[in-house]
N, C-alpha and C positions, 0 to 999 in steps of 0.2 A: 302240283302248284295250286294253291287255293288263293282266290282273289276275292276279297270281301270289301263291301262298301262301308264307308264311315260318313255319316251325315250329321249335321248339326240341326237340321229342321226336317219336317215331313216333306216327302216328295209326292208329287201328284201323278207322275208317270213312272213306270218301270219298264225297262226294256232289257231283254236278254240277248246277248250276242255270243256266238261261238267263236273261239279263238284257237288256233293250232296249238298242239301240246308237244312236249318233248320228254318222253319217258316218264319215270316215276317222279320227277320233280315238277311235272306239269299237271294242270287241272283245268276245270272250266273257268271262264272269265265271265263274271256277272257285272254288267254295266248298268248303273242307275244314272239317268240324266235328268237335269232340271235346268232349264234356260241355257242349254248348250254348254253346261259346265258341271263337272262332277269330280270327285276324288276317288280314286281306286286304290285299293291296298292289295298288293300281291304278296302272299306268304309262301316262301320256298322252304321245303323241308327235305333234309337228307334222307335217303332211302333207308339207312340203317340206324336212324335216330328217331326216337319217338317224340321228344319234346323240344328239339332244337330247331328254331325257326329264324329266318331272316325276313323281316317285314318291310316292304317298300311301298310307300304311299305316293300315288301319282296325282298330279293336278292337271286335269284334262279340260281345256277350254277351246271350243271350236276345233281347229285342226292343229292345236299346240299341246304338246305333252311335256310336263316338267316334273322332276322328282321333288316331292314336297317333304318327305321325311324317310329316314332309314332307321330301322331298329334291329339291333343285332349285327353280327358280322364284324368286319374290320375295314380298314382303309381300302383294301383291295376290292371289297364288296361295293364300297362307295364309288370306286372307279368304274366298276362294271355297271352299276346302276345308272351312271351318267350317260351310258350309251343308249338308254331308253329314251332320253330327252329328244324332242323333235320340235324344230321351229316350223312355222307355216310353209306349206308347199302345195303343189298341185296334186300330189298323190293321195290316195285314200287313207284316212286316218286308221280305219280298221286293219288294213293290210300292213301299214307301217308299224302299228302297235303290236300286231301279232308277230311280225318278223322279229322285232327287237326284243319282245318278251321271250320268244323262243331262243334267241341268241344268248340272252343273259341266263336263261334257265340251263342251257347246255354248259355254259362256263361255270355256273355254280355247281353243277353236277360234277364237273371235273375237279373243282376245288375240294368238294367233300370227299373225294376218293382218298385224299391224303390228310385231311383234317376236318373236324366237325365244328360247327358253330356253337358258341356258348350261349347261355341265356342272355336275354336283353339286359345289357349293362354297359354303358358307354365307357366306363372306366376300364373295361377289359377289352375294348376294341382298339382300332387304330388310333383312337384319341388318347390311349394310355400314356404315351411318351409326351404328347402335348399337355395332358393333364398334369403329368409329373413336373413339368417345367413351367407351364404357362401360369405363373404366379407373380404377385406383385410384392411379395415379402421374401427376404432371405430366410434360410432355415433358422437362424438365430432370432431374427426379429419376429418371424411367424410364431415362434414358440413362447414369446413373451406373454401374450394374452392381453386382455383388455385392462387389467389392473395396472400393468406397467405403463400403458398408453395414457390411462387416466391420471396417473401420477405425474407424467410429463406434461399433460394438459394443464394441471394445476400450477405447475412451475412456469409454463410459457404463456398462459392465457393473459390477455389484457382486457380488463373490464368484463370478464366472464366469457370472452370469445377468443378463439385461436386464429390469429392472422394467417393468411395463405403462406407468407414467407416462413412461418414457423412450422408448417405442416410436415415438411420433410424431416425435420429434427424430431418432431413429436412421434411420428410413426417409425423412426429409426432408419430412414433412407437418406442419410446425410450425403452419401457418396453420389447420389443421383438426384440432386435438388431440382434440376430442370424437369426431369421425368416426373418427379413427385408433384411439381406444379401443374403439369398437364393432367396428371391423375386427379388432382384436386378439382380442376376445371371440369373434367368429364363427370365426376361424381356430383358436382354442384349442378351442372346442366340438367342431369336426369331428375333432380329434385326441385328444379326451379329456383335454386339459390343464386341470387345475383350479387350479393355482398361478397366482399373479399375476405370474409372470416366466417367461422362456424361456431355454434354452441357445442357444449359437451354432448348433448343428445344427438345432434347432427353428426358430430365426429364419430359417435358410436355406430351410427348407421353406416357411415363411410367404412369404418373398420370391419364391420360385419360383412360388407360386400367384398372388400379386397382380400379378406382372409377366408372367404367362402371356398371350400375345396371342390365344389362342383365345376365341371368343365364349362357348362353352359353359362354360369355366372361369370366366370373369368373371361370367356369369349365375349360376352356382352360388354363387360367393362373395357376390354381392350378395343372393341369396336367403337364404344362411346368416346374413347380417347382420340381415335382417328376421325370420327364424324364430328367435326368442330361445330357445324351449324345444326346438329341434332335433327336432320331431315331423313335419317335412316339410310342415307346413301353416302358413299365415299367417292369424292372426286379426285382427279389427278393431283390437284393442288394440295389436298389434304394428305394424299399419299406422300408427296414430297416433304411435307412438314413432319410427318411421323418418321420418315426415313432419316431426315436430318437430325431429329431429336434422338432416335435410337443410336445413330452413329456418334453423336455427341456423348450420350450416356456411356457408350462403350469405348470412347476415345479412339474412334476410327476416322481419322482426319481425311484419308484418301477417299472414303465412301462419301463424305460430305461434299467433296469436290465433284462428284459424279451423280448427284441426286436426281437430276432430270433424266439421265440415261436409265437409272434403276427404277424410277417411278414409271417410265414408259414400259419397262420390261414387265412390271407387275400388272399394269393396265392391259397390256397385250395378252397376258395369261388369263386374267380374270374378266376382261371385257373384250372378248374376241369379236363381238358384233359392233364394237365402237359406239356403244350407247352413250358413253361419257361418264359412267359411274359404275361402282360395284356395290353389291349388297352383302348382308351379313352371311348368307349361306356360301357365297363365293369365298369370303375370307376364311370361313370354317373349313371348306374343302382344302384350301391351300395350307392351312395350319396342320391339318391331319396328314397331308401328303408329305410336307417338308421334312419332319423329323424322321419319317420312315426311310427316307433316302439318305440318312446320315451315313458317313463313311467311318463311323467309329468302329471299335473293335469288331471284327467279324465274329458272328455267333459260332461258338465251338460245338463240337459234338455233345449232345445233351447228356448222354450216359457218362462219357468220360469226364465232362465238367462236373457232374454231380458227384461222381466218385472222388474226384480231386478235392471238391469242397469238403466232403466228409473227412478226408485225410487231414485237411488243414485246420479242422476244428481243434482249438487248443485243449489239451487234456492236462489236468492237474495231478501231479504226483504227490500223494499224501505222505509217503515216507520221506522225511527230511534228508536222510542219508542218501537215498537213491536220487532225490531231487538235486542235491548238491553235487553228487557224482556225475549226473548227466550234464549239468552246467559246466563242470570242470572238463569233461570229455569234449563237449562242444567247443569250449574255449581253446583247448589244446589242439583240436582239429583245425580251427580257423587261424591260429596264431603260432603254430609250431616253428615256423621259420624265424619269426621274431624272437620267440622264446629262447631258442638255442643260441642265437647270436648274443642276446642280452645276457643270458646265463654265462656264456663263455667270457664276455667282457667283465662281468662282475667278479667271476672267479679269478681272472688275471689281476684285476685291481686288488682284490683281497689277498692274493698270493704275494704281490709286490709289497703291499703294506705290511703284511706279517713278516716277510723276510727282512725288511729294513727295521721294523720294530724290534725284532729279536736281536739283530746285529748291534744296534745301539744300546740295547739293554746290557750287553756284556762289555761296553766300553767305559773308560774312566769318567767321561762326562756324565754318565748316568748317575754317579754318586752325588753330583752337584745339582744337575737339572732334573733328575728323576724321569718319570714317565713322559714328562712334557717333551723332552727332546726326542724320545722314541716316536711319539705321535707326530711331531713335526716332520721328522725324517720319513716316516711312513707315508704321510700325506704328500710330501715332496716327490717320492718315488712314483706314486700314482699320477701326480701332476705331470711328470716327465712323459709317462706313457700316453696320457690323454692328449697332451699338447702335440705329440707326434701323430696320434691316431686321428685327431679331428681333421687333419688335412685330407685323409684318404676319401671320405664320402663326397668331397667337393672336387675330386679329380674327374671331371666329366668325361674326358676322352677315354680314360681308363675304364670307367664304369660302362660307357657305351660299348667299348670293345668287348668287355667281359660278358655283357648280357647278349650281345649280338653274335659273337664268335665262339662262345663256350657254352657248356651245359650247366654252369654254376648257378644259373637262375633257378634251377630246380630246387636248390637248398638255400640259396642266399636271396633275401628279399631286397633286390636292387631298387625296387620302387620306393623303399623307405629310407633312401640314402640321406635325405634332408632331415628326416625325423631322427635318424641315428646321429647325425651331426649335432642336433639339439640335445640329445641324451648325453653325448660326450661333453658338450658345453656345461651341462649340469654337473657332470663328474669333475670338471675342472673347477667349478665353483666350490664343490665339496673339498677338493684337494687344497685349494687356496685357503679355505676356511680352516682346515686342520693345520696347515703349515704356518700361515701367518698368525692365526689365532693362538696357537700353542707358543710360538716365539714371543709374541707381544704381551700375552697375558700370563704366561707361566714361566718358561725357562729363563727369559731375559731378566724378569724381576728377581728370580732366585739367584741369578748370577750377580746382580747388582747388590744384593743383600747378603752375599756369602762372606764368610770369615776369611782371613788370610790363609789359614791352613786349608780351607775348602777350595780357595781359588788357586792354590799353588799348582795343581795338575792342569789348570786351564791356561797357564802362561804361554805354552807353545801355540795356542790357538788365538788368544785375545791380547797377547802382549804382557810385559812384566807388570804394567800398571793396570789395575782393575778399572774397568769402565765405571764412570761415576753418574751417568744419566742416559736416558733414552737417546738423546741427541747423538751420542757417540755411535750408536748403532745405525741411526738414520743417515748420518753424513758419510758413512763408509760406502764403498761401491756396492756391497751386498744390500745395504739398506735402501739407498735412493733408487736403485734399479727395481727393487721389489715394490716400492711405493708407487713409482711411475707405472709399472706394469699393471698393478691392481687398478689404478685410476683409469687407464686406457681400457682395460677389460670391462670395467663398470659402464663406461660410456658406450662401448660397442654392444654390450649385452642389453643395456636399457633401450637403445635406439632400434634394436632388432626385435623388440616385442611388438606384437600386432597393433597395440593401441597407438604406438608411435609410428611404426612403419607404414600403416595404412591410414594415418591421420584420423583415428577414431575419437580422439579427445578434443573437446572444445577448449582450445588454448588461445591466449591472446595472439595477435598477429605476429608480434615480435618473437614469441616462443614457437609459433607454428612454423616459422621459416626454418627452425632448427630440427624439424621432424620430417617425416615422409620418407619415400624410397631413396631420394638422393642422400639424405642424412644417414640412412642405413648403409648405403653403398660405400660412402666415403669413410664412415666410422669403422666399417668392417675391414677396410684396407689399412687401418692402423695396425693390423696384425704384423705387418712387416717390421714396425718398430718394436712391437711386443716380442717377436722372436729374436731380434737382435739383443734386446735387453735380457731376454731369458737365457740366452747363451752366455752373456757376460755374467749374469747373476749366478749361473751354474758353474762358472769357472772360478770366481772369487768366493770360495766357501770358507766359512769359519773353521769347520771341523775336519776338512779334508784338504790336504796339501799336495798329495801325489796325483799326477795327471790321470793315472789309470783308475783312480777312485772318483774322478769327476766325470760322471757318465751321461750328463745332459746331452752332449754332442752325439753320443752313440745312439741315443733314442731318436734324435731329430735328423740325423744325416740322410737316411734313405727317404723318409717322407718329404723332407724339404727338397731333396734332389728331384724326386718324382714330380712334386708340385711345380717346381721351377721349369722342368721340361714341359709340363702341361701348358704353362703360361707362354713359354717360348713357341710351342707349336701353335697356340691360338694366335699369337702376334704374327708369326710367319704366315700362317694360313689366311688370316683376315687381310694381311697386307696385299696379297695378290687376288683376293676374292672380292674385288670391287665389282659391283653389279650395275647393269644398265637398266634404268627404269623404263618399262614398256607401257604401263598403264597405271593411272592413279584415279581412284574414285572415293568421294566422300559421301557416305550414306547416312540416313537418319539414325539417331541414337549415338551420334559422335563416333562413328566407326570409319576408319581410314583403310582402304584396301590398296595394296601395292602389288603389282605384277612386275617381276624382275626377270632379267635374263639369267639362265642357269649357268653358273661358272663351270668351266671345263673341269671334268673329273669329279664334279659334285654329285654324289649319289646318296639318296636318302630313302627312308621307308615311311609310309603313311603313319601318322601318329607321333613322329619326332618333331623337334623344335630347333630353332636357330637363334643365335644372338645377333642383334642388330646394333650398329653404331652409326651415328650421324655426327660428323665432325662439325657441322654448322651449329650444333647445340652444345656438344661437349666431346672432345677427342678421347675422353677416358671412360665414359659410361657405355656399358653394353647391356641391352635389355632383351630378355627371352620372349619369343613369340612362336606359337604353333604354326607349322606349315599347313596351308589349306589346299595347296595343289597336290596332285597325285604324281607318283614317279613317272607315269607315262606321259605327262603333260610336257609341252615344249617351253614352259615358263615355270618360275618359282613364285608363289604368292603367299602373302600373309595378310591377316585382317587384324587391325589394331584398334582397340577401344580406348578413347582418350579419358583416362581416369586420374592421371597425375601430371606433374609439371612437365616431365620429359615428353610424354605422349601428346600433351596439349601443344607444346612447341613444335613437335614434328607435324602435327596436323595443320598448324598455322602456316608453316613453311610450304607445305605441299599445296595448300589451298590457294596460295598466291598464283600458282601456275595453272590452276584448273579453271574451267569454264562451265556454265550450265549445260547439261547434256541435251542431246536431241530427243525427239519424241520416242525414238526406238531404243534409247539407252536408259540405263538405270542410274540411280544415285542423285545426290543434290548438286554435286560438282564433279567434273570429270576431265581427264586429260589422257588422250590416247596418242602416244608418241610413235609416229611412223619412223622407219629407218631413214637416217639422213636428215631428220628434222633437227636443226641446230638452233631454232628460234627459242625453244623452251629450254631454259637452263635449270636442270634438276639438281637438287642437293646431292652430294656424294654420300653414298651408303656403303658400309662394309658389313659383311656377314661372317659369322663364325659358327661352324657346326658341320653336319647336324649332330644332335645329341639325343640319346635314348630317353624314352618316356614309357610309362605303363601302357599307353594305347598301342604301341608298336607290336605288342604280343598278340594282336587280333588274329594273325595268320595261323595260330595254333588251334583255332576253333572252327567247327563246321557251321555253327550258328552264333550270330552276334546280336546282342541287345545293346544298342548305343543310345545313351541319354545325355543330352547337352542342354544346359541352361544358359540362355542368352549367348554371349560371346564365347562361352565354354564349348559351343558346337564346333569350333575351329578345327581341332585335331580329328574330330569324328567325320567332318565333311570330307577330309582327305581320304579317310578309310572308305566312306561310301563310294567315292569316285574310283578308288583303287579296286574295290570289290566288283563294281560294274565293269571296269576295264578288263580285269583278269578273267571274269566269267565270259565276257564276250570273246576274248582271245582264245580261251579254252574251247569254247563252242566252235569257233572257226577252225581251230586245229583238229578237233574231233571230226568235224564235217569233211575236212580236207583229207583226213586219213581214213575216212569211212570205207573207201574202196581199195585200200591197200591190203596186202597179203597179211595173213595171220601172224607171221613171225615178227612183225613189227609191233605187235601188241604190247610187249614189255616196255618199249620206249614210250608208247602212248600212256601206259599206266604211270610211268615215272613223271611224265609231263603233268598228269592230273594231280599227282601228289604234291607238286610244287605249290599249289594253292588249294587249300582244303576248304575254304569258306564256301558254303552253298546257300546260305540264307542270312539276311541281315534285317533287323528291325531298328529303325531310327526314329527316336522321339526328340523333338526339338521344342522346348518351352521358352517362350519369350513374352515380355510384358507389352511390347509396342508393335503396332502393325508395321511400322516402317522397317523393323528389324528383318522382315522377310526379304527385303531387297538385297541383303548382304549376300545371300546364296541362291537368289532366284534362278540364275542360270543353271546351277547344279540340280535344283529340283526339277526344272523342266527337262533337263538332259536325262535324268533318271526316268521320269515319267514317259519320255518319248522312246528311249532305247531299251528299257527293261521289259521286254515283251513277255518274259517267263515269270514275272512277279518275284524275282529273287530278292529285291529290296522293298521293304514295306515302310513307306514314309508316313510319319504322323507329326503334323505341325500343330502346336497349341498356342493360342493367344490368350493370355490370362487377363487382359484388360476387358475382354468380352465376357458377359455373364453367361452362365451355363446354358446349354442348348434348351430352348423352350421357355426360358425366363421371359417375362413380358418385355423386359428391357432389351432383349436380343431376339425376340420372336420374329420380327420383321427382317432382321439380319439373316436369320436362318432361312427364311423364305427366299430372300434374294440370293443367298448362296446356292441353294438348290436349283433355282431357276436359271441363274447365270451359268452354273457349271453344266447343267443339262443342255443349255443352248449353245454356249461358246466354249465349254471345256476349260474355263478359267475360274479360279477361286477369287471371290471379290475381296477377301481379306488379305491373302498373301500375294495375289497377282500371279500365282503359278498354277500349274495343272494339278497340284496336290491340294486336296480339300483340307481346310483348317478346322480343327476342333476348338471348342470354347472352354474357358476355365482351365482347371488343372486335371491331369490324368489321374485315374484311379490306379495306382501302381500295383495294388494287389491283383486287379483284373488284368493288368498288362502281363505280369509274371504268370498268371494262370493261363492266359491266352498262349504264351510261348510254351509253357509246360505241357499243355494239351497237344499242341502241334508237334512237339519234339520230345516224345518219351524216349527214355534210355539214351539220351544224348547229353553232351556237356556244352553248356552255353556260356560264352564269354560276355560278362556284363561290364561295359566300359562307361564310366561317368566322368564328365568334366563340367564343373560349374561351382556355384556357391556351396559352402560346406553344409548348409542347413539340410540338404536332402541326402547327405551321405549315410546318416544313421538309418533312415527308413529303407533305402535301397539295399544296404548291406544286410539289414535284418531280414528283409524279404528274400534275398538271395540265400541266406542261411536256412530260413524256414522252409522254403521250397526244396532246397537241396536235401534236407533231412527227411521230409515227409512225402516226397514224390520220387519218381524214377528219373526225373530230369535234374541234372546237377548244374548249379549256377556258380561261376567263379567271378567274384566281384573285384574290379580294378578301379582305383580312383586316381584321377590326374591331380597332381599338385598344382592347384589353380590359385 
């Protein structure tokens, strides 16, 4: 250890004092005093490194020792150096300083055994993460440069100056106008600008400072924002102001309500001696410590991670034939189930069309109507088949039974039942077009304009008198049934489109009432009329008079009978599955949570869903909702987000019986109904289900990656609870049988195989802080009971700027301090620490792939469609280029 003196002026006296040493990291201490004050610099060098130093400068005044500066090392070095500091006491300064230097020297020696210090560069130290994020510009804005700012200045300037109100817009910080206003004030105070506007030259100075990449410049700017009176000290009132401002910029309303508590927490940490203020170096220490305690993705093995990154580097295939072959092979690998089902369907349709086409080509009507009649009849045959087939994908009970009780799920993509329903609907459109189009535009005109000799073979079908107009065809049973069917199909098909079903179009209020989910639901039930007309239409045929040639009823008999049984089962089952409401809670974000009694004999699997009916709103409407309780719970729960008319009315009805919760309860409104409480009159609810969903296949995987966006977390929460429950039960069973004789081992193995999941990663991304209240109890339960770390929880709040951003820097500090002291996250209110902004999904997959090589991971996603493409692409990419295989499943949300 070398200790050198740094002086700014000449010293009149020099004194040498010996200080104890500690091995190769120690050396003599040379003390130079002047007026009882001096600065000493201790340089620590690793024994196996020639040029790697950590330099610590001490400010020694009387019997006080303070750390003045640290060069080299990282945040851990800073923590160690703080141990040298000493406040006034009765003990000897020399002995105190000697002891503490020896203590730090020994600790640094321990640290250098596993890592060496780099050259003096603050961007490579513990400040690296703070430097990466402690910025005042977003990536997009920061990359604009002065030219874009100058252009906006010219557009917004008034009489050659930029008003403070336009500052946020000029620098591209529109979404944080209040924060930009405080930034303007801080920059103006430092330059002595008192006016509420700046010139272009002054704005350029502002821009150069806030876009400076050095950590010291950014730290000083942030400090100036907090230090409102520019006295170099931050008082508790100033801390309160910046906390409130940061919470407002990040839309964290709950933090704003507890500003005084959090300001006291920061002062307690940075002002332990209760001086009443904090200084720049205190804030710097906290900034450097905070990010390093982040609970973001755990650092993976360096070698494995590097090898994995090399494998994932995209390689371009220059041979176009090989490139297209590889793409085709990947496509077939990912979609082979869908391909064979669609291929079989197309082949059947083509076969039926060809059979009917050839049949009518050899009939007498072909001489008059030509190929038109063959095309019309071929299209009609495919129409019969598709009208029968379209009912099967919506037979929910049948599909649930097939996917749960049989192995058909290995080759049949049951998850795509609704998509297949839509494909068949397109096939019906094609069939209607071929059939009606050929009749109306081709063979009917040819019949109307045929000669008497040509019409003579048509008399058995159309009568002795030749039709004289289109009206003759329309007024007949065959005609009006066809026209009405087509009209009803057009209405149902149009209102089923996402633009109308989800109210995405800006329509006038009168027309908007005719769209939405209700319109979709009622219009789709016009199919009852359509099928009745279809059977009638198929019986009164022009060209077929024998009953055995009228095959429409043959196609429809089995599917209609199956679907009718389905509806009867639903009606019967829901009739006796009236549930008793146990608890109601209204949460932020327009979410209604319902806890209900479990009907007798009701068995379900996590990931499934139920249909709910509220007769107070409509006795006919049934709406699907994912089950959020686990099979082991003594209640049945769902969480409903109010997005449409029906859900809004349901929330309104239940809100009337709710009261504000107590301090120990969550939610905005709440009603806990005790047994025998007849004062609260709850609306009557019926449930139907449960029904199968993609998420229920989670039990097939040892490792799960669960991703939920907003309310899309509902089926995944049930899985998380079930995984925790089963693993706890399995551990208890294994402990209980641990002392049993060996011949019972087979039974133990069978018990273990009943639940194969061993690890789960849950990522929940939401925009609002209040959303975390929805499942706060589940988060705390997992954090409390998951002692073995089976479930890894990651909450993300996208309203908060990324970790270290100046707008969230103080939030990060508060989060670390409060979690370390109280074990509670200030954003989510749970024991699970919240991350800011959005996850880096490539790093998430990489993290799982490194941890679970040669394993198959089930990826289950539920949420908005925008993220499906990225997750699916990453699952495919990592499956092809690593030893870990990812199976992607998407919930139809």
